[in-house]
C-alpha positions as CSV (number, residue, x, y, z in Angstrom):
1,M,-18.5,10.4,-10.7
2,N,-18.6,7.5,-8.2
3,K,-15.0,6.5,-9.0
4,Y,-13.8,9.9,-7.5
5,W,-15.6,9.5,-4.1
6,A,-12.5,7.8,-2.7
7,D,-10.5,10.9,-3.6
8,F,-12.6,13.3,-1.6
9,P,-11.0,12.4,1.8
10,I,-7.6,13.2,0.2
11,L,-8.7,16.7,-0.8
12,L,-10.1,17.2,2.7
13,A,-6.9,16.0,4.3
14,V,-4.8,18.3,2.2
15,A,-7.1,21.2,3.1
16,E,-6.7,20.4,6.8
17,T,-3.0,19.8,6.8
18,G,-1.8,22.2,4.2
19,S,0.4,19.8,2.3
20,L,0.4,16.6,0.2
21,T,3.0,15.0,2.4
22,A,1.1,15.6,5.6
23,A,-2.1,14.4,4.0
24,G,-0.4,11.3,2.7
25,D,1.0,10.6,6.2
26,K,-2.5,11.1,7.7
27,L,-4.1,8.7,5.2
28,S,-1.2,6.3,4.9
29,I,-0.6,6.9,1.2
30,S,2.4,8.3,-0.6
31,Q,2.8,12.0,-1.5
32,P,2.9,11.3,-5.3
33,T,-0.3,9.2,-5.0
34,A,-2.0,12.1,-3.1
35,G,-0.8,14.6,-5.7
36,R,-1.9,12.4,-8.6
37,R,-5.4,11.9,-7.2
38,I,-5.9,15.6,-6.5
39,R,-4.9,16.3,-10.1
40,A,-7.4,13.7,-11.3
41,L,-10.2,15.5,-9.3
42,E,-9.2,18.9,-10.8
43,D,-9.3,17.4,-14.3
44,Y,-12.7,16.0,-13.6
45,F,-14.0,19.4,-12.3
46,G,-12.1,21.3,-14.9
47,A,-11.0,23.8,-12.3
48,P,-8.2,24.1,-9.7
49,L,-9.1,23.0,-6.2
50,L,-5.9,24.0,-4.4
51,T,-3.4,26.8,-4.7
52,K,-0.1,27.7,-3.0
53,D,-0.1,30.2,-0.2
54,G,3.5,30.5,1.0
55,N,4.5,27.0,2.0
56,Q,1.0,25.7,2.3
57,L,-1.7,24.4,0.0
58,V,-5.0,26.1,0.5
59,P,-8.4,25.7,-1.2
60,T,-9.4,27.9,-4.1
61,A,-12.8,29.5,-3.9
62,F,-14.2,26.7,-6.0
63,G,-12.3,24.2,-3.8
64,E,-14.0,25.6,-0.7
65,T,-17.4,25.1,-2.4
66,V,-16.5,21.4,-3.1
67,L,-15.1,21.0,0.4
68,S,-18.2,22.3,2.1
69,R,-20.1,19.4,0.4
70,I,-17.4,16.9,1.1
71,R,-17.6,17.8,4.8
72,R,-21.4,17.3,4.8
73,M,-20.8,13.9,3.2
74,Q,-18.2,13.1,5.9
75,D,-20.6,14.1,8.6
76,E,-23.2,11.7,7.2
77,A,-20.7,8.9,6.9
78,D,-19.6,9.5,10.5
79,A,-23.2,9.4,11.6
80,I,-23.8,6.1,9.9
81,D,-20.7,4.7,11.6
82,R,-21.9,5.9,15.0
83,A,-25.4,4.5,14.4
84,R,-23.8,1.1,13.7
85,A,-21.8,1.4,17.0
86,S,-24.9,2.4,19.0
87,A,-26.9,-0.6,17.5
88,D,-24.2,-3.0,18.6
89,Q,-25.3,-4.2,22.1
90,S,-22.7,-7.0,22.3
91,L,-20.0,-6.7,25.0
92,A,-17.5,-8.4,22.6
93,G,-15.4,-6.0,20.6
94,T,-13.0,-3.1,20.8
95,V,-13.3,0.1,22.8
96,R,-10.9,2.9,22.0
97,I,-9.9,5.3,24.8
98,S,-8.0,8.5,24.3
99,G,-6.2,10.6,27.0
100,T,-3.1,12.5,27.8
101,E,0.3,11.3,29.1
102,G,0.3,10.7,32.8
103,I,-3.3,9.3,32.6
104,C,-3.4,6.9,29.7
105,D,0.2,5.6,30.0
106,L,0.9,5.6,33.8
107,W,-2.6,5.3,35.3
108,L,-5.1,3.7,33.0
109,P,-3.5,0.3,32.3
110,K,-3.6,-0.8,35.9
111,A,-7.0,0.9,36.5
112,L,-8.5,-1.1,33.8
113,K,-7.0,-4.5,34.8
114,A,-9.9,-5.5,36.9
115,F,-12.3,-4.6,34.1
116,N,-10.2,-6.7,31.7
117,Q,-10.4,-9.7,34.1
118,D,-14.2,-9.4,34.4
119,H,-14.8,-8.7,30.7
120,P,-12.0,-10.4,28.7
121,E,-14.2,-10.2,25.6
122,V,-13.7,-6.4,25.4
123,Q,-10.5,-5.4,23.7
124,L,-9.2,-2.1,25.1
125,E,-7.2,0.1,22.8
126,I,-5.5,3.1,24.4
127,I,-4.6,6.2,22.5
128,V,-2.0,8.4,24.3
129,D,-2.6,11.8,22.7
130,N,-2.4,15.3,24.2
131,R,-4.8,16.7,21.6
132,S,-8.5,16.5,21.7
133,V,-9.4,13.7,19.3
134,N,-12.4,13.9,17.1
135,L,-15.1,11.7,18.8
136,A,-17.6,12.4,16.0
137,Q,-15.3,10.8,13.5
138,R,-14.7,7.8,15.8
139,E,-11.0,8.6,16.4
140,A,-11.8,7.3,19.8
141,D,-15.0,6.0,21.6
142,I,-14.2,7.6,25.0
143,A,-11.9,10.5,25.8
144,I,-10.4,11.5,29.2
145,R,-9.6,15.1,28.6
146,W,-9.1,18.5,30.3
147,V,-12.0,20.1,28.5
148,G,-15.7,19.2,28.5
149,P,-18.1,18.7,25.6
150,G,-18.2,22.4,25.0
151,N,-20.9,23.6,22.7
152,Q,-21.0,20.4,20.7
153,N,-24.5,19.1,21.4
154,S,-23.6,15.7,20.1
155,L,-21.0,15.1,22.9
156,I,-21.8,14.1,26.4
157,G,-19.4,14.3,29.3
158,R,-19.0,14.1,33.1
159,K,-16.7,16.4,35.0
160,V,-15.2,13.9,37.5
161,F,-13.2,16.3,39.6
162,S,-10.6,19.1,39.4
163,A,-7.0,17.8,39.4
164,G,-4.2,19.7,41.1
165,F,-1.2,21.4,39.5
166,G,1.7,23.4,40.8
167,L,4.8,25.2,39.6
168,Y,8.0,23.1,39.7
169,A,11.7,23.5,39.1
170,A,14.9,21.6,39.7
171,Q,16.9,22.3,42.8
172,S,19.9,22.9,40.6
173,Y,18.1,25.6,38.7
174,L,16.8,27.3,41.9
175,Q,20.3,27.2,43.4
176,A,21.7,28.9,40.3
177,R,18.9,31.5,39.7
178,G,17.3,31.8,43.1
179,R,13.7,31.0,44.3
180,P,10.8,33.3,43.3
181,L,9.2,34.6,46.4
182,N,6.0,35.9,44.7
183,P,4.4,35.7,41.3
184,E,5.9,39.0,40.3
185,D,9.3,37.4,40.4
186,L,8.4,34.9,37.6
187,P,9.4,37.2,34.7
188,K,13.0,37.0,36.0
189,H,13.0,33.3,35.5
190,D,13.1,30.8,32.6
191,G,10.1,28.8,31.6
192,V,9.5,25.2,30.5
193,M,6.3,24.9,28.5
194,V,4.1,22.4,26.8
195,T,2.2,23.3,23.6
196,L,-1.2,21.7,23.2
197,D,-3.1,21.7,19.9
198,N,-0.5,24.2,18.6
199,T,-1.9,27.0,20.7
200,S,-1.5,26.6,24.5
201,N,1.7,27.1,26.5
202,F,0.1,25.3,29.4
203,W,0.6,28.1,31.9
204,P,-1.9,29.0,34.7
205,E,-4.7,31.3,33.6
206,E,-4.3,33.1,36.9
207,L,-0.8,34.0,35.8
208,G,-1.8,34.8,32.2
209,G,-0.8,37.9,30.4
210,E,2.7,39.2,29.8
211,L,3.3,40.5,33.3
212,L,3.6,37.1,35.0
213,Q,5.0,35.0,32.2
214,P,8.5,33.6,32.4
215,G,11.0,36.0,30.9
216,L,12.4,33.4,28.5
217,I,11.0,30.1,27.4
218,T,14.1,27.9,27.3
219,F,12.3,24.6,26.5
220,R,9.1,23.8,24.7
221,S,7.6,20.5,23.6
222,N,4.3,18.8,22.9
223,S,5.0,16.1,25.5
224,F,4.3,16.2,29.3
225,H,7.0,13.6,29.9
226,S,9.5,15.6,27.9
227,Q,8.6,18.7,30.0
228,A,9.1,16.7,33.2
229,H,12.6,15.6,32.1
230,A,13.4,19.2,31.1
231,L,12.3,20.5,34.5
232,A,14.5,17.8,36.1
233,A,17.4,18.9,33.9
234,G,17.2,22.5,35.2
235,Y,15.8,24.4,32.2
236,G,13.5,26.5,34.3
237,I,10.1,26.7,36.0
238,G,7.0,24.9,34.6
239,L,3.4,24.1,35.5
240,F,3.0,20.4,36.2
241,A,0.4,18.0,37.5
242,H,1.1,16.7,41.1
243,F,0.3,13.2,39.9
244,S,1.8,12.6,36.4
245,W,5.6,12.5,36.9
246,P,7.1,9.8,34.6
247,S,8.9,8.2,37.6
248,G,5.5,7.9,39.4
249,A,6.4,10.5,42.1
250,V,7.9,13.9,42.2
251,P,11.7,13.4,42.0
252,A,13.8,14.3,45.1
253,T,15.7,16.8,42.9
254,I,12.5,18.7,42.1
255,E,10.9,21.4,44.3
256,R,7.5,23.1,44.3
257,V,7.9,26.8,43.4
258,L,5.5,29.2,45.2
259,P,3.9,26.2,47.0
260,Q,1.2,28.5,48.4
261,M,-0.2,28.8,44.9
262,N,-2.5,25.9,43.8
263,F,-3.9,25.5,40.4
264,F,-6.7,23.2,39.2
265,E,-7.9,21.8,35.9
266,D,-11.2,20.0,35.4
267,L,-10.9,16.4,34.3
268,W,-13.7,15.1,32.1
269,V,-14.8,11.8,30.6
270,V,-16.4,12.4,27.3
271,A,-18.1,10.4,24.6
272,H,-20.4,11.0,21.6
273,E,-24.0,10.6,22.5
274,D,-24.6,8.1,19.7
275,V,-21.8,5.6,20.6
276,R,-22.6,6.0,24.4
277,K,-25.7,4.0,23.6
278,S,-23.5,1.0,22.9
279,A,-23.5,-1.4,25.8
280,R,-19.8,-2.2,25.4
281,I,-18.8,1.5,25.4
282,R,-21.2,2.5,28.2
283,I,-19.8,-0.2,30.6
284,V,-16.2,1.0,29.9
285,Y,-17.2,4.7,30.3
286,D,-18.9,4.0,33.7
287,Y,-16.0,1.9,34.9
288,I,-13.5,4.7,34.1
289,V,-15.5,7.3,35.9
290,L,-15.7,5.1,39.0
291,A,-12.0,4.3,38.9
292,L,-11.1,8.0,38.7
293,L,-13.3,8.7,41.7
294,K,-11.6,6.0,43.7
295,D,-8.3,7.6,43.0
296,R,-9.5,11.2,43.4
297,S,-6.9,12.2,46.1
298,Y,-4.1,11.0,43.8
299,F,-5.2,13.4,41.0
300,E,-6.0,16.3,43.4
301,T,-2.8,16.2,45.6
302,G,-0.5,13.5,44.3
303,A,-1.3,11.2,47.2
304,T,-0.7,7.5,47.0
305,S,-2.5,5.9,44.0
306,Q,-4.4,2.7,43.9
307,Y,-3.6,2.3,40.2
308,A,-0.7,4.5,39.0
309,T,2.5,2.7,38.2
310,L,6.1,3.7,38.0
311,A,7.5,3.7,34.5
312,Y,7.9,-0.1,34.0
313,G,7.9,-0.5,37.8
314,P,5.7,-1.3,40.8
315,T,2.7,0.5,42.2
316,V,3.3,4.0,43.6
317,R,3.7,4.0,47.3
């Protein structure tokens, strides 16, 4: 049976992604290899593990039974990996930090420069990702994210502050379609949205529900920078952070819409309680929290930043 252990992550990846191709991409193996190894598992068990449901592969009833045990094995393997990390008290080594666009690409590199000079033995790896990475599986050691630890007891986090957001649109769009005077005017306008984790349109909860949604979503992406460029191009109105414009500041051709309305999202720094015990990860975690607090006004109002940089340009002024 031992020779099939290496195939269990492939079955798990197919169940999570719904296809051999996506599972192969996730595990850096070819689609034929993924298919061949799934068939080998089914031959061993003498029963099908997956079945087609429309365009997706889904577990059979027996497949779910096997997967429940594979997930427990995965949890134990992850725990071993975290225990190894927590036992490592050396400052030399890699720390992986995950966060969204606007923070990890425009702000974090300069914010961490002083840390790099003081601790050159720590290799910093930045993961720019708008989804919440799995800290239990060590997809990252530290995450700067818009949600806290939630009900996962194994995660610890600190809410640093609440960052400010507003509704924005290009002057060209507002000249053509008019400026909304109150929230009730928003359904008459087009919307520019970001989809996060395949579920969220990134629209203020205060304006949730059908009544205060844009009448038509003319542009949707999974990238905040793509959203910013779509707003600048005049696609419509969108919610955007005051601080994270790709150019480093709100473009002159962009205006706040309904500027009397302010929206806030809590910004958290999160880690797994096991890896937080590592001296190397703990020192980076604490440094990030302090750097965020030093630049609090930048995140809350878009004020001048100590650290944020223009895209390939100088410090924001």
